[in-house]
N, C-alpha and C positions, 0 to 999 in steps of 0.2 A: 735393560740397555736400550738406547735408541741412536740410530744411525741416520745421517740425512745423505741422500742420494744426488748427486749433480750429475748432468752429461750434457753434452752438445751446447756447449755455451756458445761457440762461433762468433767470440769478439763481440759480443753484445754485453758492453760494460752496464749497461742501464738496469736490463733485465737482471745481470748478476748481482748488480748492488742491491735491487728490489727483493729478490731471493735469499741474498744472505741476511739481509733484516730479519725476514722472515724465519730464517733458520734459526737466528739467534734467539727469537721469540719462543721457539719450541726447545731450547736446551739440550741438544744433542751431545751424546758422548763422542761421537766422532762424525766426520764428513769425509766422504769418500766423491771420489769424480772419476766418471766414465770417459772421459776424452772428447776429443774433436773441439780443441779450447779456443783457437783463434781463427780459423779460416773464414772470410766473408768480407765485406766492405766497410765494416763498422769500427769502432775504437778499440783497435787491437791492444794498444799498449796500456790503455786503462783497464782492461778487462785483465791484462796479466798482472796489474799491480793490486787488483782487486783479489787475485786469485791467490797470488804471493801471501798476501795478510789475511788470508780467511782460515788459517790455521787446518788445512787439508790433511787428512791422516794417511790416505793413499789415492794415488791417481794411476789409470792405465792409458795408454798410448791409442789414440783414435787413428784411422784411416787418413785423417787431413792431417793431422799432426805428423805421421809420419811423410806424409807427402811435401810438407814443408822443408823437409831436409833433403829433399831429391827433386829439385827443378824437372826432370823426366816425368816425375809421378803428378805433378801438379795440374789440378783441373782450374775451370774459371774461378772458383772460390778460392783457391789457394794462390792464385795469381794475383788475385785483390789485395791480399793480405800481406803478401811475402814482402814487398817494400817495408812494412812497419817491423818485422820482424827482427830483432836483435839478436847480437851472438849469446847474450846470455839468455834469452829465450830458448834459441835452437840448443844451447847446450843442456837446459832444462829437459827440453822434449827429448833429446839423444838419451836420457837417462831412464824415461819411463819406461816400465815392463808391458808386455803385452796384454798380461793377465796379473791379477794378485788375489791372495788370499787373505781376509781380515777376521779374524774370529771364526764364525761359523758361514761365512759370506764369501763367495767367489766374485771375482770382477773381471770383467771384459767389455770390450768397446763394444763390438758385434755378437760374435758366437765364440764359442772356447776355442775353435778351430782357426777362425779367422778373424780380421777386423772390417770386412768388406760384405760379410754374409748378413742373410736376416734369419733370425731363430724364431720370434715369435708373430711374424708377420709373412705374407706371403703376397706375392702381385699376379693380379690376373689381367687378361689381356687388355682391360681398361685403364692398368698403369695404376689402380686404386690398392692401397694396402688394407688386408682382411687378416684376421687372425689364420696363423697357419695350422696345417693338421697336426694333430696331436701326437702321431708315430712320427712326425719330421722333427717335431719339437723334442721330443725324448730322445730320439736319436743324437741329436747335438749334446744333450746332457748327460749321455753316457759318459763315464768315467771321471766326471765329477761327484766328489764326494760331499761337497757341503749341502746344508740344509737349505742355504738363500742364495740364488745365483742372479746378478744383475748385469743388466745389459742395455746397451743404447742404441745410436746408430739409426734406427728409422726415422727418430724423432717422434713418434708414434706411442704414447702412455700407455701402458697395459701392464698388468699383474695376473698371474693365475696360477694354481696349485695342480702340480701332477698328481695322477693318481695315488702314488705313494706318499704324499703328503708335502713334497719338497716345492719351495717356492720360487718363481721365477719372476723378475720385475724389471720392466724398463719405464723409467721416469719420465720419459719424453724429453724434451728439448727446452733449455732455458733461454736459448737467443734466437730460434728459428724456426717458427710455428708452421714452415711450409717450405718445401723446394721442389724443382723441376731438375731431374738428374741430367748431367751431361749425356752426349751422346757414348757409347751407341745404347745407354740404358735412358734415352730421352723420353720414352713413353710414361715414366715413372714419375706422377704428379702425387706428391705427398704432403697432406695438409693436416693440422690438428682442429680447424674449426674454431679458433680462440685465438686471438693475440697474446693472450697473457703468458707468462713465463710458467714451466713446468718442472717440477721437482718432485721427489718421492721422500718419505721417512718410513723407517722400520722398527718395529718396537719389538723387543723380546720381553713377553711376561709370562712368568710360569713356564719357562722352559719352552715357549711356542711363540714363532714370528708371524708378526702381520705386519701389512703395508697400507701405507695412505697415499694416494696421489693429491698433489696442491698444485692448484693454479693462482699464479701470482700477477695482478694486474699492475700497471707500471706506465709511466709516460713515454709512449713510442714515438713521440715526435722528432727528438734528436735523432734516434736511430734510423728512422724513416728518411731525415733530410740528408743523412750520410749516404744511404742507399741511392736515394734519388742523384744525388750529385756523381755517383759513380756509373750511373746508369742501370742498375743492378733492378731492372722493372719487378721481376719476380719477387724479390725481396721487401719492395715497396708494398706490393699489394698483399703478401703474407703478414706483414709486420702491421698493417692498417687493420687487417680483419680477419687473420688465420687460415683464409682460403686463397685457392688457387683456381 
């Protein structure tokens, strides 16, 4: 059994299109999406069309998806995309669950407890993401019985096995290779170091799950032009280089 894992598309239709081509080449049995689908300065409507036609089996709601339904909760990224969000998109977002289970997989956007926490990463005084302490990672996994746990949110691709053998995977971000948090979290500067789109695949072979992380190059020029037109300088830099 093979599962493709998407996350943090953030309206980047060109990146999503490239990833879906790569996914098709790998012939998965199912596709899952860990949320944060549309927020940002890019082509939200085309991203929605691509996602709607991708045959995704399960999608969970991200914090930016939730914010698009509540103007009081919007940050700068949500405000960029809100004018493009249609009623049909809002209805789709409103129906998304916070978590989901597919076979032996547990899906959430950030952690099992909430959609803004950090599971596999911790942020030190310099604001750079580093792997979280094992005790903290295991504490968030408590009460989740599935053998494979999937999370996104940080845009940092990571995979690790807990000492008991369970697997946790963050596929990274398809659409946003870096960001600077809005205040009061503005000291956090997160970047992947590559402008490529990131996703993961899971394979169950002989009863054991393994994971692979994939970086997919694509033409970032159109996305950079959209970001530049809205004055989103941090997006421009991240899309061009993968660094901030």
